[in-house]
N, C-alpha and C positions, 0 to 999 in steps of 0.2 A: 409886831404880830397883827395888829389891827390892819396894817397896810396889806399884808399877805391875804388876810381874810377878805378885804375889800376887793383885791385883784381876783381872787378865786370866785367871789360872788359875781363880779362883773363878767367873768368868763361864762359862768353858768347862765346868767341872764341873757348875755349875748348869744349863747348857743340856742337857748329857748326861742329867742326872738328870730334867729336865723331859720330855725325849723318852721316857725309859724309863717314866715315870709315865703319860704320855699313851698310849703303846703298850699298857701293861698295862690301862689303862681301856678301850681299844678292844677288846682281846681278851676282857676280862671281860664287857663289854656284848654282844659278838658271841656268846659262849658262852651267856649268859643268854637272849638272844633266840632262839637256836637251840633251846635246851632247851624253852622255853615254846612255841615254834612246833611242835616235834615232838609235844608232847602235844596241841596244838590240832588238827593235821592228822590224827593217829591217831584222835581222836574223830570227826572228820568222815568219815574213811574207813570206820570201823566202821559208822556210820549208813547210808552209801550201800551198802556191801557187803552188809549184812544184807537190804536190800530186793531188790537184784539177785539175790543168791545164792538167796534163798528162792523167787523166782518162776521162775528158770531151772531149778532143781532139780525143780520141779513142772510144767514145760512138757509139754504133750501129755496131761495128765490128762483122762480122759473123752473124748478125741478118738478117733474111729473109726480102726481100723488102716489103712483104705484111704486116709486123708487124710494128706498131708504135714504134720507138726507145724510145721516151720520154713517160713515163707512167704517170707522175704527174709533173706539172709545177706550182710552186707557187713563190711568191716574195722572200721568204727566204728559199726555199727548192726545190730540184729537184730529181726525180727518173727516172733512165734510164736503158736501157739494153746494154750489151756488153760482149764480150768474153775476160775477164780480163786476164786469164791464157793461152790464145791461144791454148786451148785444145778442141775446138769445143763445149764446154758447155757454154750456155748463162747465164750470171750473171745479177742479179738485184742490182743496186747500188743506194743508197739513201743518199743524203747529206742534212742535216738540222741543224738548230741552236737550242740550248737548251734555257732554261729560265735563266734570270739574277739572279734569286733566288738561282740557283745552285752554284753561284760564290760569296757567301757572305764572303769568306775568303780573297778576294782581296780588295784593296782600291778603285779600279775603279768600279763605279756603272753601267758601261755599258758592262762589261765583260760577255761573255757567251761562252759555248763550241760550237765548230763546230763538229757535229757528222757525222760519215760515217758508213753505215751499208750495208753489202753485203749479199744478199740472206737471210737466216734465222740465220746467225751468230749474236752474240751480237753486239750492237752498240760500236763504238770505237771513242773516242775523238781524232781528228787529230790536234787540236789546240784550242786556245782561241782567239776569235775575238770580235770586237765591232760592226762589220757590215758584213753581207753576203747578197748581193742583186743580184737578177737574173732578166734579161730581155730577152724576146724571140721575134724572128723576123721570118717572112716568107721568102720564096725564094728570093723575090725582095729586101729584107733587108730594105725596106722602111716602111713596115707595122709592127707595134708593136702589139703583141698579149698580151692582158691584162689578168693577172691571176685573178681568177681561170679560167684556160682554159678548156673548155669541152673536154671530151674524144674523141669526134668526130673530134676535130680540132688538135689533137696531131700530126698527120702526117704533119700538115702545118708548124710545127716548123723546121726550117732549120738552124737557127743561135741562139747561146746563148751568152749573155753578162754577165760576172761575175764581181762583185765589192767586193773586200775584204778590210777591214780595221782592223788593229790591233793597240791597244794602250798599253802603259806601264801599268802594273797592280799596279805599285808603284807610289804614288802621291808625288808631291812637293807642299806642302800646302803654300798658299800665305798669306801675311798679309792682313787683312780685308780692310785696307785703299787702297790697290792696286787692289781690286776686283770691277769691274764695274757692273752696273745693268745687270742682266741676265747672267753674267759670272759665271763659276764654281770657287769654292774657292780653286781649286787645278789644277796643271799643269800635263798633261799626254802627253808624247811623242807619236806621232802618225805616222803611215805609211800606205799608201793606194796603192792597186794594182787593176788596172782595165784592164781586157783583153777585149777590145772592139770587140764585135761581134766575139767571139771565135767560129768558125765554124768547126764542125767535117765533114771531107770529107764523112763519112758514112751517114750523114744526107742529103747530097745533092744527093738524088737518085730519 
């Protein structure tokens, strides 16, 4: 009888130990995935942010004072004028996000292209983002202009705030038991960049 009890107790303790080991492996793998994913998305974010920030800071360069620098201002897109090549020729620059349906090849259902189009040239994807949000302010920087902004109010835009978020396109799927109500069944490393009230000196005219 004692032998049977010892065997059963060994099975129970072995089972508990196995569960502990499997749980520890899951946590270790999740932490490693998250750490590697954080580095990956931060590198992607820096690459995209440098392009966007550089051009937005120089929007309106060489544009006559009588002309509105911002031509179209939406929540997720912006069109503005500027002399990109410093050659005296005014360029039209358009940033906007594509549809999530274009990114069906990634595991992240929030991925979308961030497009850049200059003049009549073909659009160019400068990166993949999960969020591209714009806010617009007047000279006082206290009044927020709510898109869609009428053409007659475009010259009132003096400051632009940009929010960029990029998530890992590769998912770490979670065990169903660990997914709470309303949570996604996968983990995606995320990195966000917000240039608060990114103001071009060329807009302050």
